[in-house]
C-alpha positions as CSV (number, residue, x, y, z in Angstrom):
1,X,0.3,-0.1,0.1
2,X,1.5,3.5,-1.0
3,X,1.6,6.2,2.3
4,X,-1.0,8.8,2.0
5,X,0.7,12.2,1.7
6,X,-1.3,14.9,3.5
7,X,-0.9,18.2,2.6
8,X,1.9,20.7,4.8
9,X,0.3,23.1,6.8
10,X,0.4,26.5,6.3
11,X,3.8,27.9,7.3
12,X,2.7,29.9,10.0
13,X,0.3,26.7,11.3
14,X,3.0,25.9,13.9
15,X,5.7,28.3,14.0
16,X,5.4,31.6,16.4
17,X,5.9,35.1,14.2
18,X,9.0,35.7,13.0
19,X,9.9,38.7,15.4
20,X,9.0,36.5,18.7
21,X,12.4,35.3,20.3
22,X,11.9,34.2,23.6
23,X,13.5,37.7,24.7
24,X,12.4,39.9,27.3
25,X,12.3,43.8,26.2
26,X,9.6,45.1,28.9
27,X,9.3,45.5,32.4
28,X,6.9,45.6,34.5
29,X,7.3,47.6,38.4
30,X,4.5,47.3,41.1
31,X,5.6,49.5,43.7
32,X,3.8,50.6,46.9
33,X,4.4,54.4,47.0
34,X,7.9,53.8,48.8
35,X,10.9,55.5,47.6
36,X,12.7,52.6,49.5
37,X,10.6,49.5,48.1
38,X,10.5,51.3,45.0
39,X,13.7,51.9,44.1
40,X,14.9,48.4,44.5
41,X,12.6,47.7,42.3
42,X,14.4,50.0,39.6
43,X,17.9,48.9,40.2
44,X,17.6,45.6,39.3
45,X,15.7,46.9,36.1
46,X,18.3,49.4,35.2
47,X,20.7,46.3,35.7
48,X,18.8,44.2,33.6
49,X,18.9,47.1,30.4
50,X,15.3,48.0,30.5
51,X,15.8,51.5,31.9
52,X,13.6,52.7,29.3
53,X,11.4,50.2,28.8
54,X,10.1,49.9,31.9
55,X,6.1,51.1,33.4
56,X,5.5,51.6,37.1
57,X,2.2,50.5,38.6
58,X,1.2,50.9,42.4
59,X,-0.3,49.5,45.0
60,X,-2.0,52.2,47.5
61,X,-3.5,52.7,50.6
62,X,-6.0,54.7,51.5
63,X,-4.9,57.8,53.6
64,X,-6.1,60.3,55.8
65,X,-9.1,60.3,58.5
66,X,-9.3,56.4,60.3
67,X,-7.0,54.9,57.8
68,X,-3.9,55.6,58.8
69,X,-5.7,52.7,62.4
70,X,-6.4,50.4,59.4
71,X,-2.2,50.4,58.2
72,X,-2.3,47.2,59.3
73,X,-4.6,45.6,57.0
74,X,-4.4,43.6,54.1
75,X,-4.4,45.9,51.7
76,X,-7.8,44.4,49.9
77,X,-9.6,44.8,53.2
78,X,-8.8,48.0,54.0
79,X,-9.7,49.0,50.7
80,X,-13.5,47.7,51.4
81,X,-13.7,49.1,54.6
82,X,-12.6,52.5,53.1
83,X,-15.2,52.3,50.6
84,X,-18.2,51.2,53.1
85,X,-16.5,53.9,55.6
86,X,-17.0,56.6,52.8
87,X,-19.8,55.6,51.7
88,X,-21.7,56.0,55.3
89,X,-19.7,59.0,56.3
90,X,-19.7,60.7,53.1
91,X,-17.0,63.7,54.0
92,X,-17.0,63.3,57.5
93,X,-13.6,63.4,59.0
94,X,-13.4,59.2,58.6
95,X,-13.0,60.0,54.2
96,X,-9.3,59.3,52.9
97,X,-7.9,62.3,51.9
98,X,-7.7,63.2,48.2
99,X,-4.5,65.4,48.5
100,X,-1.7,64.6,46.3
101,X,-3.6,61.2,44.5
102,X,-0.5,60.0,42.6
103,X,-0.7,59.7,38.4
104,X,1.0,56.7,38.7
105,X,-1.8,54.0,37.5
106,X,-3.3,51.8,40.0
107,X,-1.8,48.3,39.7
108,X,-4.2,46.0,38.5
109,X,-3.2,42.0,38.1
110,X,-5.5,41.1,35.6
111,X,-5.3,44.3,33.3
112,X,-1.4,43.4,33.3
113,X,-2.2,39.6,33.0
114,X,-4.2,40.0,30.2
115,X,-1.7,42.9,28.3
116,X,1.4,40.2,29.1
117,X,-1.2,37.3,27.2
118,X,-2.1,39.6,24.5
119,X,1.0,40.9,23.3
120,X,3.2,38.4,24.2
121,X,3.8,36.8,20.7
122,X,4.5,40.4,19.4
123,X,6.4,41.7,22.2
124,X,7.7,39.0,24.2
125,X,7.6,37.6,27.8
126,X,6.9,40.6,30.1
127,X,9.1,40.5,33.2
128,X,7.2,41.7,36.4
129,X,8.9,43.1,39.7
130,X,7.1,43.9,42.9
131,X,8.5,45.0,45.9
132,X,6.7,45.4,49.6
133,X,4.0,43.6,51.4
134,X,1.3,45.4,49.1
135,X,2.0,44.2,46.2
136,X,3.0,40.1,46.8
137,X,-1.5,39.9,46.2
138,X,-0.9,41.3,42.7
139,X,2.4,40.1,41.4
140,X,1.3,36.4,42.3
141,X,-2.3,36.6,41.0
142,X,-0.4,37.3,37.8
143,X,1.7,35.0,37.5
144,X,-1.6,32.7,37.6
145,X,-3.5,34.6,35.3
146,X,-1.1,34.5,32.9
147,X,2.0,32.0,34.2
148,X,3.4,31.1,30.7
149,X,3.8,35.2,29.7
150,X,5.4,36.3,32.7
151,X,8.3,36.2,34.9
152,X,7.3,37.3,38.3
153,X,10.0,38.4,40.8
154,X,9.1,39.5,44.3
155,X,11.4,41.7,46.1
156,X,11.3,41.5,50.0
157,X,10.3,38.1,52.0
158,X,6.5,37.2,51.1
159,X,6.6,34.8,54.1
160,X,4.7,32.1,53.1
161,X,4.1,30.3,49.4
162,X,6.9,30.9,47.4
163,X,5.9,29.1,44.5
164,X,3.5,32.1,43.9
165,X,6.7,33.4,42.4
166,X,9.7,32.6,39.7
167,X,11.7,34.7,42.2
168,X,12.2,36.0,45.3
169,X,15.2,38.5,45.8
170,X,15.6,38.7,49.7
171,X,18.4,40.1,52.4
172,X,19.5,37.0,53.9
173,X,19.2,38.4,57.3
174,X,15.4,38.0,56.3
175,X,16.2,34.3,57.5
176,X,17.3,35.3,61.1
177,X,14.1,34.0,62.5
178,X,14.8,30.9,62.1
179,X,17.7,30.1,63.6
180,X,18.0,29.3,66.8
181,X,18.7,32.6,68.2
182,X,15.9,34.4,66.1
183,X,13.2,31.9,68.0
184,X,14.2,32.9,70.9
185,X,13.7,36.3,70.6
186,X,9.7,36.2,69.2
187,X,6.9,34.9,70.5
188,X,6.0,30.9,69.3
189,X,2.7,32.5,68.7
190,X,4.2,35.3,66.6
191,X,6.7,33.3,64.8
192,X,4.4,32.4,61.7
193,X,3.2,35.9,61.0
194,X,6.1,37.9,61.0
195,X,9.1,35.0,60.5
196,X,9.5,32.8,57.0
197,X,7.9,29.3,57.4
198,X,10.8,27.2,55.5
199,X,14.2,28.2,54.7
200,X,15.1,29.6,51.4
201,X,14.1,27.2,47.9
202,X,15.8,26.9,44.5
203,X,13.9,29.8,43.6
204,X,15.2,32.6,46.4
205,X,17.9,34.1,45.8
206,X,19.7,35.5,48.9
207,X,21.5,39.5,49.1
208,X,23.3,41.4,51.8
209,X,21.4,44.2,51.8
210,X,18.9,46.1,49.8
211,X,18.7,46.3,46.0
212,X,19.2,50.4,44.4
213,X,20.0,52.6,42.1
214,X,23.7,53.4,43.0
215,X,25.4,51.4,40.0
216,X,28.8,52.8,38.1
217,X,26.5,54.4,35.4
218,X,24.1,56.5,37.6
219,X,27.4,57.6,39.7
220,X,29.5,58.5,36.7
221,X,27.1,60.1,35.5
222,X,26.4,61.7,39.2
223,X,29.7,62.5,39.4
224,X,29.8,64.3,35.9
225,X,26.2,66.3,37.6
226,X,28.0,67.7,40.6
227,X,31.2,67.9,40.1
228,X,31.0,71.8,39.9
229,X,30.1,71.9,43.3
230,X,31.6,68.8,44.9
231,X,35.1,68.4,43.1
232,X,37.0,71.6,44.0
233,X,35.4,70.8,48.6
234,X,38.8,70.0,50.5
235,X,39.2,66.6,50.7
236,X,38.7,64.4,53.1
237,X,34.9,64.6,51.9
238,X,33.5,63.0,54.8
239,X,29.2,62.6,54.2
240,X,27.3,62.0,57.0
241,X,23.6,60.5,56.1
242,X,20.8,60.3,59.0
243,X,17.5,58.8,58.8
244,X,15.2,57.7,61.8
245,X,14.3,55.9,64.5
246,X,12.4,52.6,63.9
247,X,10.6,50.2,65.6
248,X,14.2,47.6,65.4
249,X,16.5,51.0,65.8
250,X,15.0,52.6,68.0
251,X,17.5,56.2,69.1
252,X,16.3,60.2,69.9
253,X,17.7,62.7,70.7
254,X,21.2,61.4,72.9
255,X,22.3,59.6,69.4
256,X,22.1,62.9,68.1
257,X,24.2,64.8,70.5
258,X,26.8,62.1,70.7
259,X,26.8,62.2,66.6
260,X,27.1,65.8,67.5
261,X,30.6,65.1,69.6
262,X,32.3,62.2,67.4
263,X,31.4,64.8,64.4
264,X,33.5,67.5,66.8
265,X,36.5,65.1,67.3
266,X,37.1,64.0,63.8
267,X,36.3,67.5,62.0
268,X,40.4,68.4,62.6
269,X,40.9,65.4,59.6
270,X,37.7,66.6,57.6
271,X,38.3,69.1,54.3
272,X,34.7,68.9,54.2
273,X,31.7,67.7,56.2
274,X,28.5,67.3,54.6
275,X,25.2,66.4,55.8
276,X,22.0,65.2,54.5
277,X,19.0,63.8,56.6
278,X,16.5,61.8,54.9
279,X,12.9,61.9,55.0
280,X,12.5,60.0,58.2
281,X,14.8,61.8,60.4
282,X,12.5,64.3,63.2
283,X,13.0,67.5,63.3
284,X,14.4,67.1,67.0
285,X,17.4,65.1,65.8
286,X,18.2,67.4,62.6
287,X,17.8,70.9,65.4
288,X,20.5,69.7,67.5
289,X,23.1,69.0,64.5
290,X,21.8,72.0,62.7
291,X,22.1,74.4,65.8
292,X,25.7,73.1,66.3
293,X,26.9,72.8,62.6
294,X,24.5,75.6,60.6
295,X,27.6,78.4,61.4
296,X,31.1,75.9,60.5
297,X,32.7,76.7,57.5
298,X,34.1,72.9,57.6
299,X,30.1,71.9,57.2
300,X,28.1,72.2,54.8
301,X,24.3,70.9,55.5
302,X,21.6,70.2,53.3
303,X,18.8,72.1,53.8
304,X,16.0,70.0,51.5
305,X,15.9,72.5,48.7
306,X,16.9,71.9,45.5
307,X,18.3,68.6,43.7
308,X,19.1,66.4,45.9
309,X,22.4,65.4,46.6
310,X,22.2,62.4,47.6
311,X,23.9,60.2,44.4
312,X,26.5,63.2,44.0
313,X,27.5,62.4,47.6
314,X,27.9,58.7,47.3
315,X,30.0,59.6,43.5
316,X,32.2,61.9,45.5
317,X,33.0,61.3,49.3
318,X,35.8,59.9,50.6
319,X,34.2,58.2,53.6
320,X,30.5,57.7,55.4
321,X,28.8,58.0,58.7
322,X,25.4,56.8,58.6
323,X,22.3,55.8,61.1
324,X,22.4,52.4,61.6
325,X,18.7,53.0,61.1
326,X,18.6,52.5,56.9
327,X,19.4,49.1,55.2
328,X,19.2,50.8,52.0
329,X,21.5,53.9,52.7
330,X,24.3,51.2,53.9
331,X,23.5,49.4,51.1
332,X,23.9,52.6,48.5
333,X,27.6,53.3,50.6
334,X,29.0,49.9,50.9
335,X,28.8,49.1,46.8
336,X,31.1,52.1,46.0
337,X,34.1,50.5,47.7
338,X,34.3,53.6,50.6
339,X,35.0,53.8,53.8
340,X,31.1,53.1,56.0
341,X,31.0,53.9,59.5
342,X,28.1,53.7,61.3
343,X,26.7,54.9,64.6
344,X,23.8,52.8,66.4
345,X,24.7,49.4,65.9
346,X,24.3,48.5,69.7
347,X,20.9,50.2,68.8
348,X,19.2,47.9,66.2
349,X,17.6,44.4,67.4
350,X,16.4,41.4,66.0
351,X,17.1,40.7,61.9
352,X,18.4,43.9,62.1
353,X,21.5,43.6,64.5
354,X,22.1,41.0,62.9
355,X,22.9,42.3,58.9
356,X,24.6,44.9,61.1
357,X,26.4,41.9,62.5
358,X,27.4,40.5,59.0
359,X,28.4,44.0,57.5
360,X,31.1,44.4,60.2
361,X,32.1,40.7,59.9
362,X,32.5,41.2,56.2
363,X,34.6,44.6,56.8
364,X,32.4,46.5,54.8
365,X,31.3,48.9,58.1
366,X,33.1,50.1,61.2
367,X,31.6,51.5,63.8
368,X,32.3,54.4,64.5
369,X,33.7,56.6,67.4
370,X,34.8,59.6,66.9
371,X,38.4,58.6,67.4
372,X,39.1,57.4,63.4
373,X,41.7,59.8,61.3
374,X,39.4,60.7,57.8
375,X,42.4,61.0,55.6
376,X,43.1,57.3,56.6
377,X,41.1,55.1,54.2
378,X,40.4,51.4,54.3
379,X,38.9,49.0,51.4
380,X,37.3,46.2,50.7
381,X,35.3,44.1,48.2
382,X,31.8,45.9,47.8
383,X,28.4,44.9,47.4
384,X,26.8,44.4,44.4
385,X,24.0,42.4,45.0
386,X,21.9,44.8,41.9
387,X,24.0,43.4,39.7
388,X,24.4,39.5,41.0
389,X,20.7,39.8,41.6
390,X,20.3,40.7,38.4
391,X,22.5,37.9,37.2
392,X,20.4,35.6,38.8
393,X,16.8,36.9,37.0
394,X,18.9,36.4,33.4
395,X,20.2,32.5,34.6
396,X,16.5,31.7,36.2
397,X,15.1,33.0,32.8
398,X,17.4,30.6,30.8
399,X,16.0,28.2,32.4
400,X,12.3,28.9,31.0
401,X,14.4,29.4,27.4
402,X,14.4,33.4,28.1
403,X,16.8,36.0,27.2
404,X,17.1,39.3,28.0
405,X,17.0,41.6,25.0
406,X,19.1,44.1,25.0
C-alpha cells in the first residue's frame, strides 16, 4: 500500500511570528509608593538593561482620617473598609484624603495579565518586578493568570508560599528568625506571622543588603552632574547620612548629641563634612545638628531645597558616617568600596542587628567611635547585590528558554 501523503500545513500554523524570539523586552514595576521599595525594583530593572522599557504601577492604600489606624490590614481589606466608610460617612473626618493622589496607574492584576497574554507573540514575555508587602497579592495573581507569559520577581520576603513567584530576592537576614537565636527573640504564637515558614528554596536568591539605584553608570553620571559643586571641596570629604528611628533601631536626641561630639572630634582630619537628613529624620534630631554646625565653615548641611545631592555624595565622598537604621543608605554606600562608619549599631535588634553584624564581619563597615582619622582610608570588596541579582534573573529566565533583549 502506498503511504498517504497529507498536505503540508501553512507555514504559520506551527510557528510563532518571526519577530518572537523568547526575549524579554519590557518590564512592569509594581510599587507601594515608598521609595525604599520601588528603588529596589527600578535598580534591578536598570541592571537588566530595561531602564527605558518599564512601566510603573502602584498598589496604594487609602490615606487620611481613620485609615491611619487600618494600615495593619491587608490592602484589599483596607480598601473595602475604606469604601464602606466613605459611603456611610460621606465627607466626614472618616473619609480618605485625596490630597496628593499620584498620577501613576493603580496596579490591576487582571489588566496586566491580560496585556501580557495579548502581546506575548508580538512583544515577548513580560518581566514583572514587585517589592513590598502590599504588592504580594497583585504580583502572585498576575503569575496565576498568565503563567506562560510572565516572569515574576518578588523583592523582599513574602513569608509564605514562595512558589507563587518565579524568583524571590531577599536579604539573608530575613532568614535570621529561623535560627535558634532568632526563635528565642520572638514568642512562638507570633512566629508564623513575622518569619519565613521554611528555609530558602531554589527560587530564592539571598543578598547581603537592599537592591538600589547606585550602579556604576548612575554614579558616573552623578559625578559629572555634581562636579562643579563637589569636586573642588577640601578633602577628605566626609558624608554624614542621618535617617530616623525605627521599631528595630530606636533612638532619639541622645544619639544626635553623641553624633555631634564624635563629628567634632574628627573634624580636624576632615577637609569638608556634608550632612544630609532623610524624610524620616525627626526635627528634634536634625535641629541638634543644625544648631551645632550651621555656622561652621567646614560643614555644609543640605536644607532639603533644590536637587537632592545624595547620588553626588555617593560619587564624590571619601568616607561615610551613616545611622544604623537605614538598610538602603548603608547598602548604597557599601557598594562604593569606600570607608563606611555606622553609628547606633548597638541600638539595633532582631534581624537588623544580624544585618549590622554581617557587614562588620565582612569588613564592609566599622563602628563610628569619633576617634578616627578620616585621612586614613581603607577598602573592601564592594557589595554588588543589584548586579548579582540581575545575573540570577538572567539565569532563571534561561531555564525557561528566555533571554533579556539588549
